[in-house]
N, C-alpha and C positions, 0 to 999 in steps of 0.2 A: 472413263475417259480413254484408258488404254485400248479398250475394245473398239472405240470409235476411231482412234488413230490407226489401228491395225487395218481397218477397212480402206483407209485412204493412203496409207504409207506405201512407198514403192517396195516391192518384194524382191527385187534383184539386188545382188551384191555388186560392188564396184568391180570393173574388169581387172583393175590392178590396184593393189594397196601400196602406197608409198611408205617405205621405211625411212623415217626421219630421225636423225640423231637429236636428242634433246641437249641443247647447249646450256651450260651454266656459266655465270659471270660473277666475279667477286664485286662487291659494292664499290670498291675504290677503282676498279678498272674503267677506262674510258674506251668504249668500242663504238664502231661506226657500221652503219648499214647503208647500202646503195639501193635506191629504187629508180626505175626508169620506165618510160612509156613513149609511145609514138602513135601517130595517126596520119592518115593521108586521104585525100579526096579520091573518090572512085574513078572519075574520068579526068585525070590529070589535075594540074593546079597546085601540085606540091604537097609536101608533108611536113608536119611539125613533130618535134621530139623534145623530151626533157629528161632531166635526172636530178635527183636530190640525194645528198649525203646527210644522214641523220646521226645524231648522237644517240646511242641506244638507251642511255639513262634519260628518261623524260621525253624521248622522241623529239628532241630539239633539232631544228634545221641548222646544219653546219655550213653547207654550200648548196646552192640551187642554180640551175641554168637551163636554158632552152635554146632551140634553134629551129630554122626553117630552111628547106631546100626545095627547089623546083624539081618536078618530075620524080618524086619518090613514090614507090609502092608502100603499102602499109608495113610489110615485113622489113623493108629497108629503113623506114622511119623508126620502127622499134629497135632495130639493130643500131642505128645512129644514137638513139637514147642510151643504149648500153655503153657504147664507146664513149659518149659524153660523160657518163657516170664514172667509168674507169679512169678517164683523163682527170677528173676532179680529185681522184685519190692521190695524185702526185703532190708531194709535199706533206702528206699526212703520214703518221706512223703506221706503216703497213702491218706491223705485228698486231695492231689493235683492230684490224678489220675483221668483222664477222664474216665467216666464209659462206655467205649467202647473198645472192642478189635477188631483189624483188621486182618482178615484172609479170605482165600478163600475156606475153607472146610465147606460145607453145614452141614455135619454131626456134626462136632465139634461146630460150631456156634449154631445150633439148640439144642444141648445138653446143652451148657452153658446157653442158654435162658430158659431151662427147658421144651422145646417143645417135646423132645423125651428122652427116657431113654435107654442108651446103656448098655448092660449087658456083652458085650465081655470083657475078662480080660484086654486087652490092651487099652480099651476105657472107663474106669470108672473114674468118678471124685472122 
């Protein structure tokens, strides 16, 4: 079977390996994770965005909300999802926030990490 997989498996290595810190959590700690997403129609018509705050133990939803705005591009919708998620953290114990945000927007994640600087009016921190 290994020989068969060798024939069809990609031979290239990833361009960049991400060095991720492995987090550990005590059983009695209550920690939260924020996930966000956004989408927009290609030819206008607005964009929707959402965010969820999860309790890390059991992945239970603590808070969830969504929004819709006219005339949003997809990256703006993703960014609005991030802002919505960060706003939902107000009132929660910030010492218990896992220092990771979960989203699928390369642009937004790279901006949060400080790897790029977006100057577009709808994409500034």
